[in-house]
C-alpha positions as CSV (number, residue, x, y, z in Angstrom):
1,M,-20.5,8.0,-2.8
2,S,-16.9,6.7,-2.6
3,P,-16.4,3.0,-3.2
4,E,-16.0,0.7,-0.2
5,I,-12.3,-0.4,0.3
6,L,-11.0,-3.2,2.4
7,C,-7.9,-2.2,4.3
8,Y,-5.7,-3.7,6.9
9,I,-4.3,-1.9,9.9
10,G,-1.3,-3.0,12.0
11,L,-1.5,-2.1,15.7
12,G,1.3,-2.0,18.2
13,S,2.1,-0.8,21.7
14,N,4.8,-1.3,24.3
15,L,4.0,1.5,26.8
16,E,1.3,2.3,29.4
17,D,-0.4,-1.2,29.5
18,P,0.1,-2.3,25.9
19,R,-2.6,-4.9,26.0
20,Q,-5.2,-2.3,27.0
21,Q,-3.8,0.2,24.5
22,V,-4.3,-2.2,21.6
23,T,-7.6,-3.6,22.8
24,T,-9.0,-0.1,23.2
25,A,-7.7,1.0,19.8
26,L,-9.3,-2.0,18.1
27,A,-12.7,-0.8,19.5
28,E,-11.9,2.8,18.5
29,L,-11.2,1.8,14.9
30,D,-14.9,1.0,14.6
31,L,-15.7,4.6,15.5
32,I,-13.8,6.1,12.6
33,P,-16.4,7.9,10.3
34,Q,-17.4,5.9,7.2
35,T,-15.4,2.9,8.5
36,T,-16.4,-0.4,9.9
37,L,-14.2,-2.9,11.8
38,L,-14.8,-6.3,10.2
39,Q,-12.3,-8.5,12.0
40,A,-9.4,-8.4,14.4
41,S,-6.7,-10.9,15.0
42,S,-5.6,-12.2,18.4
43,L,-3.0,-10.2,20.3
44,Y,0.7,-11.1,19.9
45,R,3.7,-10.4,22.0
46,S,6.8,-9.5,19.9
47,D,10.4,-8.5,20.5
48,P,11.0,-4.8,19.7
49,V,12.3,-3.9,16.3
50,G,15.2,-1.4,16.4
51,P,16.5,-0.4,19.8
52,Q,16.4,-3.5,22.1
53,D,16.4,-1.5,25.4
54,Q,12.7,-1.1,25.4
55,P,9.7,-3.3,26.5
56,D,8.2,-6.0,24.3
57,F,5.3,-5.0,22.0
58,I,1.8,-6.2,21.9
59,N,0.6,-6.3,18.2
60,A,-2.6,-7.1,16.3
61,V,-4.0,-6.6,12.8
62,A,-7.5,-5.3,12.0
63,L,-9.5,-5.6,8.8
64,L,-11.6,-2.5,8.0
65,R,-14.1,-1.5,5.4
66,T,-14.0,2.2,4.6
67,T,-15.2,4.8,2.1
68,L,-12.5,7.2,3.2
69,E,-9.7,8.0,0.8
70,A,-6.3,6.6,2.0
71,H,-4.9,9.9,3.3
72,Q,-8.2,10.7,5.1
73,L,-7.9,7.3,6.8
74,L,-4.3,8.0,7.7
75,D,-5.4,11.3,9.3
76,Q,-8.0,9.4,11.4
77,L,-5.4,6.8,12.4
78,Q,-2.9,9.5,13.5
79,Q,-5.6,11.3,15.5
80,L,-6.3,8.0,17.3
81,E,-2.6,7.7,18.0
82,Q,-2.6,11.2,19.4
83,S,-5.6,10.4,21.7
84,H,-3.4,7.7,23.1
85,R,-0.6,10.2,23.8
86,R,1.7,8.9,21.0
87,V,5.0,10.8,21.1
88,R,7.4,10.4,18.2
89,K,10.8,10.7,19.8
90,Q,12.9,7.8,18.4
91,H,12.5,5.9,15.1
92,W,11.3,2.4,16.0
93,G,11.3,3.5,19.7
94,P,8.8,2.8,22.4
95,R,5.2,4.1,21.9
96,T,1.8,4.0,23.5
97,L,0.2,3.2,20.2
98,D,1.3,2.7,16.6
99,L,-1.2,2.3,13.8
100,D,0.1,1.4,10.4
101,L,-2.0,1.3,7.2
102,L,-0.7,-1.9,5.8
103,L,-2.9,-2.4,2.7
104,Y,-5.6,-0.2,1.2
105,G,-7.4,-2.4,-1.3
106,D,-5.0,-3.4,-4.1
107,E,-3.7,0.1,-4.3
108,H,0.0,1.2,-4.5
109,I,0.4,4.6,-2.8
110,A,3.8,6.4,-2.6
111,T,3.5,9.9,-1.2
112,E,5.6,11.8,1.3
113,R,3.1,10.8,4.1
114,L,2.1,7.4,3.1
115,S,3.5,4.2,1.5
116,V,1.1,1.4,0.8
117,P,1.6,-1.5,0.9
118,H,3.5,-0.8,4.1
119,P,7.2,-1.0,3.1
120,F,8.2,-3.5,5.8
121,M,5.2,-5.6,6.2
122,Q,6.6,-8.5,4.2
123,E,9.5,-8.8,6.6
124,R,7.6,-8.7,9.9
125,S,6.3,-11.8,11.5
126,F,4.3,-9.6,14.0
127,V,2.3,-8.3,11.0
128,L,2.1,-11.4,8.8
129,W,1.0,-14.0,11.5
130,P,-1.9,-11.9,12.8
131,L,-2.8,-11.0,9.2
132,S,-2.9,-14.7,8.4
133,E,-5.5,-15.3,11.2
134,I,-8.0,-13.0,9.5
135,S,-7.1,-13.5,5.8
136,P,-5.2,-16.7,5.4
137,G,-5.6,-16.8,1.6
138,L,-4.5,-13.1,1.1
139,V,-2.6,-12.2,-2.0
140,L,-0.8,-8.9,-1.8
141,P,-1.0,-6.3,-4.5
142,D,2.4,-7.3,-5.9
143,G,1.2,-10.9,-6.3
144,S,3.0,-12.3,-3.2
145,R,1.0,-14.9,-1.3
146,L,0.7,-14.5,2.4
147,S,1.2,-18.2,2.9
148,D,4.6,-18.0,1.1
149,L,5.7,-15.0,3.2
150,L,4.9,-17.0,6.4
151,V,7.4,-19.7,5.3
152,V,10.2,-17.1,5.2
153,N,9.0,-15.3,8.3
154,P,8.5,-18.0,10.9
155,L,6.9,-17.3,14.3
156,G,10.3,-17.2,16.0
157,T,9.9,-15.5,19.4
158,L,6.4,-14.2,18.4
159,E,3.8,-15.4,20.9
160,R,0.0,-15.5,20.3
161,I,-1.9,-14.2,23.4
162,C,-5.5,-15.1,24.0
163,I,-7.6,-12.0,24.4
């Protein structure tokens, strides 16, 4: 039996009822084989990253426990995106659902398909603030403290939304 790993998933949507997309996806994460949803943050409204001629995003972060290997979990996340009719037309463009594997235990993974920790997570308030809701004392694999990252990534225009 594979060991249980705690991992964090970033969720985002800005198309086709983004609130519903993210809320539904949170429930669907708990249906992934060998995986349990332990906690989910509130929803947050954020400005788009990249092209600004698109709707605002709804974001959240989920904490999962899984015995899946990281690439197996990535496959499951991508299947879930596809079930939400995710189309990859434009880098950082609009999407019905985006699921990012932010952290997979304390592992560092660098393959063609997967980079963990997520390469941009330390710069994105829409990841860090929801993450701080569910794991305020988190220390990243490189030793960075989440509390220190929040200081350099203020809320700005990020808005917490009650579910």
